C-alpha positions as CSV (number, residue, x, y, z in Angstrom):
1,M,-60.6,73.3,-120.9
2,C,-56.9,72.7,-121.6
3,W,-54.3,70.0,-122.0
4,M,-51.2,69.9,-119.8
5,T,-48.2,67.8,-119.1
6,I,-45.1,67.6,-117.0
7,Q,-42.5,65.7,-118.9
8,N,-39.5,63.9,-117.2
9,D,-36.5,62.9,-119.3
10,D,-33.0,62.3,-117.9
11,S,-31.4,62.9,-121.3
12,G,-32.4,66.6,-121.2
13,A,-35.0,66.3,-124.0
14,A,-38.1,67.2,-121.8
15,V,-38.8,70.4,-123.6
16,E,-38.9,68.7,-127.0
17,Q,-41.1,66.0,-125.6
18,A,-43.4,68.6,-124.0
19,V,-43.8,70.4,-127.4
20,D,-44.7,67.0,-129.0
21,R,-47.3,66.6,-126.3
22,L,-48.6,70.1,-126.9
23,R,-49.3,69.2,-130.5
24,H,-51.4,66.3,-129.3
25,G,-53.1,68.7,-126.8
26,E,-54.1,71.1,-129.5
27,R,-56.0,68.3,-131.3
28,C,-57.8,67.6,-128.0
29,S,-58.4,71.1,-126.7
30,G,-58.1,73.6,-129.5
31,G,-55.4,76.2,-129.7
32,D,-56.3,79.5,-128.2
33,S,-52.8,79.7,-126.6
34,W,-49.9,77.6,-125.5
35,G,-47.0,77.7,-123.0
36,L,-43.9,76.0,-121.8
37,A,-41.9,76.3,-118.5
38,F,-38.6,74.6,-117.7
39,P,-35.6,75.3,-115.5
40,K,-32.8,77.3,-117.0
41,Q,-29.4,75.8,-117.1
42,N,-27.0,76.5,-114.2
43,D,-29.7,77.1,-111.7
44,E,-30.6,80.5,-113.2
45,G,-34.3,80.4,-112.7
46,L,-37.3,79.3,-114.8
47,E,-37.9,79.9,-118.5
48,I,-41.5,80.5,-119.4
49,R,-42.4,80.7,-123.0
50,T,-46.0,81.5,-124.2
51,G,-47.9,82.3,-127.4
52,V,-51.3,83.0,-128.8
53,G,-52.9,80.5,-131.2
54,T,-51.3,77.2,-132.0
55,V,-47.7,76.1,-131.2
56,P,-45.5,77.6,-134.0
57,Q,-44.4,75.1,-136.7
58,N,-40.7,75.6,-135.9
59,M,-41.1,75.0,-132.1
60,E,-39.5,71.6,-132.2
61,T,-36.3,73.1,-133.8
62,V,-36.3,75.9,-131.2
63,A,-37.0,73.4,-128.3
64,S,-34.0,71.3,-129.4
65,H,-31.8,74.0,-128.1
66,W,-33.3,74.0,-124.6
67,A,-31.8,71.2,-122.4
68,A,-34.0,70.4,-119.5
69,G,-34.8,67.2,-117.6
70,V,-38.3,68.4,-116.7
71,A,-40.7,70.6,-118.6
72,L,-44.3,71.8,-118.2
73,G,-46.5,72.2,-121.3
74,H,-50.0,73.6,-121.6
75,T,-52.6,74.4,-124.3
76,R,-55.6,76.6,-123.6
77,W,-59.1,76.6,-124.7
78,A,-60.3,79.9,-123.2
79,T,-63.3,79.7,-121.0
80,R,-62.6,82.6,-118.6
81,G,-60.7,85.7,-119.7
82,E,-59.7,87.1,-123.1
83,I,-57.4,85.2,-125.5
84,S,-54.2,87.1,-125.1
85,M,-50.5,86.6,-124.3
86,R,-51.1,87.6,-120.6
87,N,-53.6,84.8,-120.3
88,A,-51.5,82.1,-121.8
89,H,-50.4,79.5,-119.2
90,P,-48.2,78.9,-117.3
91,F,-48.3,81.7,-114.8
92,A,-45.3,82.7,-112.7
93,I,-45.3,82.3,-108.9
94,R,-42.9,84.7,-107.3
95,N,-41.2,85.0,-104.0
96,S,-40.9,88.1,-101.8
97,D,-38.0,89.4,-103.8
98,G,-40.0,89.2,-107.0
99,D,-38.1,86.3,-108.4
100,T,-40.0,83.6,-110.3
101,I,-39.7,80.4,-108.3
102,A,-42.4,78.3,-110.1
103,A,-45.0,78.3,-112.9
104,L,-48.6,77.1,-112.6
105,A,-51.0,75.7,-115.3
106,H,-54.6,74.8,-114.6
107,N,-57.2,72.5,-116.3
108,G,-60.8,73.5,-115.9
109,T,-62.8,76.6,-115.0
110,W,-62.6,78.1,-111.5
111,H,-66.1,79.5,-111.3
112,D,-65.3,81.5,-108.1
113,A,-62.5,83.5,-109.7
114,P,-62.9,87.2,-110.1
115,Q,-64.9,88.1,-113.3
116,T,-62.3,90.1,-115.3
117,D,-60.5,89.9,-118.6
118,R,-57.9,87.8,-116.8
119,A,-57.8,84.0,-117.0
120,D,-59.1,82.3,-113.8
121,S,-55.8,80.4,-113.7
122,F,-54.0,83.8,-113.2
123,Y,-55.9,84.1,-109.9
124,I,-55.1,80.5,-108.9
125,A,-51.3,81.4,-109.4
126,R,-51.9,84.5,-107.2
127,L,-53.5,82.3,-104.5
128,A,-50.5,79.9,-104.5
129,E,-48.1,82.9,-104.5
130,S,-49.9,84.4,-101.5
131,M,-49.2,81.3,-99.5
132,V,-45.4,81.5,-100.6
133,L,-45.3,85.1,-99.5
134,A,-46.9,84.1,-96.2
135,G,-43.9,81.8,-95.6
136,H,-45.3,78.4,-96.7
137,D,-43.3,76.1,-98.9
138,L,-44.4,75.5,-102.5
139,T,-45.8,72.1,-101.7
140,D,-48.2,73.6,-99.2
141,A,-49.0,76.4,-101.5
142,V,-50.0,74.1,-104.4
143,K,-52.1,71.9,-102.0
144,H,-53.8,75.0,-100.6
145,A,-54.6,76.4,-104.0
146,G,-56.0,73.0,-105.1
147,D,-58.0,72.6,-102.0
148,V,-59.5,76.1,-102.2
149,T,-60.4,76.0,-105.9
150,G,-61.0,72.2,-106.4
151,E,-59.2,72.6,-109.7
152,T,-56.6,70.4,-111.4
153,L,-53.1,72.0,-111.2
154,V,-49.6,71.4,-112.4
155,V,-46.6,73.4,-111.2
156,I,-42.9,73.2,-111.9
157,D,-40.3,75.0,-109.8
158,T,-36.8,76.3,-110.6
159,A,-35.1,73.1,-109.3
160,G,-37.1,71.0,-111.8
161,T,-39.6,69.5,-109.3
162,G,-43.1,69.0,-110.6
163,Y,-46.2,69.2,-108.5
164,T,-49.7,67.9,-109.5
165,Y,-53.0,68.5,-107.7
166,S,-55.9,66.3,-109.0
167,G,-59.1,68.4,-108.9
168,R,-62.3,68.3,-110.8
169,Y,-60.8,67.1,-114.0
170,E,-58.9,63.9,-114.2
171,I,-55.2,64.0,-114.3
172,T,-53.2,60.8,-114.9
173,D,-49.7,59.5,-114.2
174,T,-48.3,57.6,-117.2
175,G,-44.9,57.0,-115.7
176,D,-42.8,59.4,-117.7
177,N,-45.2,62.3,-117.5
178,V,-48.3,63.5,-115.8
179,A,-51.0,64.7,-118.2
180,S,-54.7,65.6,-118.2
181,S,-55.5,62.4,-120.1
182,G,-54.3,58.8,-120.6
183,G,-52.9,56.4,-117.9
184,T,-53.9,55.7,-114.3
185,P,-56.0,58.5,-112.7
186,I,-54.6,60.3,-109.7
187,P,-57.3,60.4,-106.9
188,T,-59.1,63.7,-106.6
189,G,-57.6,65.9,-103.9
190,E,-54.2,64.2,-104.0
191,L,-51.0,66.2,-104.3
192,R,-48.0,64.5,-105.9
193,V,-44.4,65.7,-106.0
194,I,-42.6,64.4,-109.1
C-alpha cells in the first residue's frame, strides 16, 4: 500500500506541496520509502529523488529550491520487494535513446508481477516502457499498463503532464491534485490526463 499525489501549482511551488502531502501520506501508509518526480527547468528532463525511510526533516527547505508547476509524490509501504533505494517509487520510463521521459508510481500490489526482490511497481514501469519502445505514445502506454495490471497508477512526464489510471484502489481528483484518498473517486478503469 502507498500514498501518492500529482500536485498542480501555477506558482511553481508544486514540489513543496507534494512534500507536504508526502508527510500526510506517511501517517496513512507508513514510511518504508518515499519519492518525488518533477520536470527540470528549461526542458532538461525529469528530476527523480527517492529515499529509504521517512521523508527527511529538511526536505521542505530543499524542495523550496525546486521550481515546478507539477510534481508527483509517493510514499511506500512495501508489500512486494525489499525495502531499498532501488524499490522506492517513482520508477523511470525511458525511450529508445535511454532518456527518462516519465516517472511512474503505483498504489496496490500487482500479484502477477515476477516474484523477485524488486517491487512489483518496477515491473509495471517496464510494461509501460515496453509500449513506448514499441512506438506507442505515453497515454496509450499508461492505459495499457493499467488495463493489464488492474492497478492504480500515476505518471508524470518531462513536459509536466500528469496521467492517472484508476485501478483496484480508489484514486480521487480534489481539483488541485490527484491523490489516493480524499475527494471525488475517479471511476475504475479510467485514464485521465492532467
